[in-house]
C-alpha positions as CSV (number, residue, x, y, z in Angstrom):
1,M,-14.8,-8.6,16.5
2,R,-11.2,-10.0,16.6
3,A,-8.0,-8.4,15.3
4,Y,-5.2,-10.4,13.7
5,R,-1.8,-9.1,12.7
6,G,-0.5,-10.2,9.3
7,L,2.1,-9.3,6.7
8,V,1.6,-8.5,3.0
9,Q,3.7,-10.6,0.6
10,G,3.1,-10.5,-3.1
11,G,-0.1,-8.6,-2.6
12,K,-1.6,-11.1,-0.2
13,V,-2.1,-10.8,3.5
14,I,-0.3,-13.6,5.3
15,L,-1.7,-14.4,8.7
16,P,0.3,-16.1,11.5
17,E,0.2,-19.9,11.6
18,G,-2.9,-21.4,13.3
19,V,-5.2,-18.5,12.3
20,E,-8.2,-19.8,10.3
21,L,-11.0,-17.7,9.0
22,P,-14.3,-19.1,7.8
23,E,-14.7,-19.2,4.0
24,G,-16.5,-16.1,2.7
25,A,-15.7,-14.0,5.8
26,V,-15.8,-10.3,5.3
27,V,-12.6,-8.7,6.5
28,T,-11.3,-5.1,6.9
29,V,-7.6,-4.4,6.5
30,T,-6.2,-1.2,8.1
31,I,-2.7,0.1,7.8
32,G,-1.1,2.3,10.5
33,E,0.4,5.5,9.2
34,A,3.9,4.7,10.3
35,E,3.8,1.2,8.7
36,L,2.6,2.7,5.4
37,I,5.4,5.3,5.3
38,R,8.0,2.7,6.2
39,A,6.7,0.3,3.4
40,Q,6.7,3.1,0.9
41,L,10.3,4.1,1.7
42,R,11.5,0.5,1.6
43,L,9.9,0.0,-1.8
44,A,11.4,3.3,-3.1
45,L,14.9,2.3,-1.9
46,R,14.6,-1.2,-3.5
47,R,13.6,0.4,-6.9
48,N,16.7,2.7,-6.8
49,L,19.0,-0.1,-5.9
50,R,17.8,-2.2,-8.9
51,H,18.1,0.8,-11.2
52,R,21.7,1.6,-10.2
53,A,22.8,-2.1,-10.4
54,R,22.2,-2.3,-14.2
55,P,25.5,-2.3,-16.1
56,R,26.0,0.5,-18.6
57,V,26.6,-0.7,-22.2
58,V,29.2,1.4,-24.1
59,V,29.1,1.2,-27.9
60,P,32.5,1.6,-29.6
61,V,32.8,4.5,-31.9
């Protein structure tokens, strides 16, 4: 068994350049606890920044 380190982008695992897996290979993806927490915090902060950046529309009375 070999281990590769990759990065998730757009829901897909991106492996380093030069890594080739045979077609139909069965793989197991594990996430370390620290990496999972870091990714969840980063996602939550991005959501909040987008929400706060929307301008408020004021309707004249």
